[in-house]
N, C-alpha and C positions, 0 to 999 in steps of 0.2 A: 583449562585454556577455552574448551568449546562452549561451557557454560558461560564464560564471561562474553565470548563473542555473541551468543544467543541474547543474553540480556542486552546487550550493546544495539543488537539490530532491532530487537523487540520495542526497545526503548525509542530509538529512532523512529521507527514506524508509527508509535503512540504518540510521539513529541509532534512529529511532522504534521499529522492529521488531526491532532487534538482528540484523541480517543481515549475513552474509560476502558478500564480492563474487560468490561461486558463486551464493548464495541471492538475491541481488538481481537478478541476470542471469536466473534461472530465473524470477522474477516477470514477466519480460517476453519470456520465451521466447527468449532469446539467450545467447551465450557471454558471459562474464565480460569478455573482450576487447573486445567490442561496446560493453558499458557504459563501459569505459575509453574508448574511441574517443568516446562521447558527451559524456565529460567536456572532451574537448579540441575537439570540433566541435559539441557541442549535441546535445540529444535529437532523433533524426529526427520530422518532423511526424506520422509514422504512429503515433508512440510518445507524443507528448505528452499527448493526451487521458487515456491511461490512466495516466501519471506524475503528472498533475493528480488523478485520481480516488484514486489510491493514496495521496496526500498528504492529500487529503481525509479518508480512512479514518482516517489518523494523527491528524489535527487532531481529527476528532470524538472518537475514543477519548481523546487526551490531554486533553480538556476534561472528561471523566468518570470516567477512571481515572488512578491514580497512573502514571506515566511509566514505572516499571521494571517494572510489572505488563503492560503493553501486549504485549511479547513473548510472554510466557505465553498470554496470552488469544488472541493471533492465531494461535498453534499447537495451540490445543484445538479437537477436533471439536465441532460445535455441531449439534443437531436444527434449528435455525432455517435452518442452511445446508446441509440434507440430509446430515448428518454429515460435512461437509468442515471443514477449518480456514478461517479468512479467508485465510490464505496461498494455500491451495489454491484459493478463489474467485478470487482475484486472477490465480493461475497460468492457471485456465480462463476467462479473459477475462469474469469475472463481477462486476468490481469495481462497475460501476453498481448491479447487484442488491444488493452488499454495502452500499453507502453507502445505499440506500433502507432496508435490513433495521435497520442500525444506527441510522439517524435514528427508525424506527418504534419500536425498542427503547427508546430514550431519550425518548420522547413520551410523558410520564406524563400529560398533559392529556387525550390522546385515550383513555385507558383500555385501551392494548393491553396 
């Protein structure tokens, strides 16, 4: 069961951001072969929080943007992220900051 959930989550992340296997592995700071092992054995506990946060980023974006635009948006450097792309933020283990910034950017009620 855990491997089915891991595969589903990894596929969701890969598909949402249109990532190659190598790019997906880079997000987590591992080799492509490690991600393939996660598909068989499950995502290690040390990476589960990050995987959930990355999936949350994709979910937030998919509710506000056309799905086909997400990969381009995620690869575009933005001043709000210190000139980094969303994917670079994730690679640098700043996915929690990214989730907060995306929520803030879509919170029109706050006037931000």
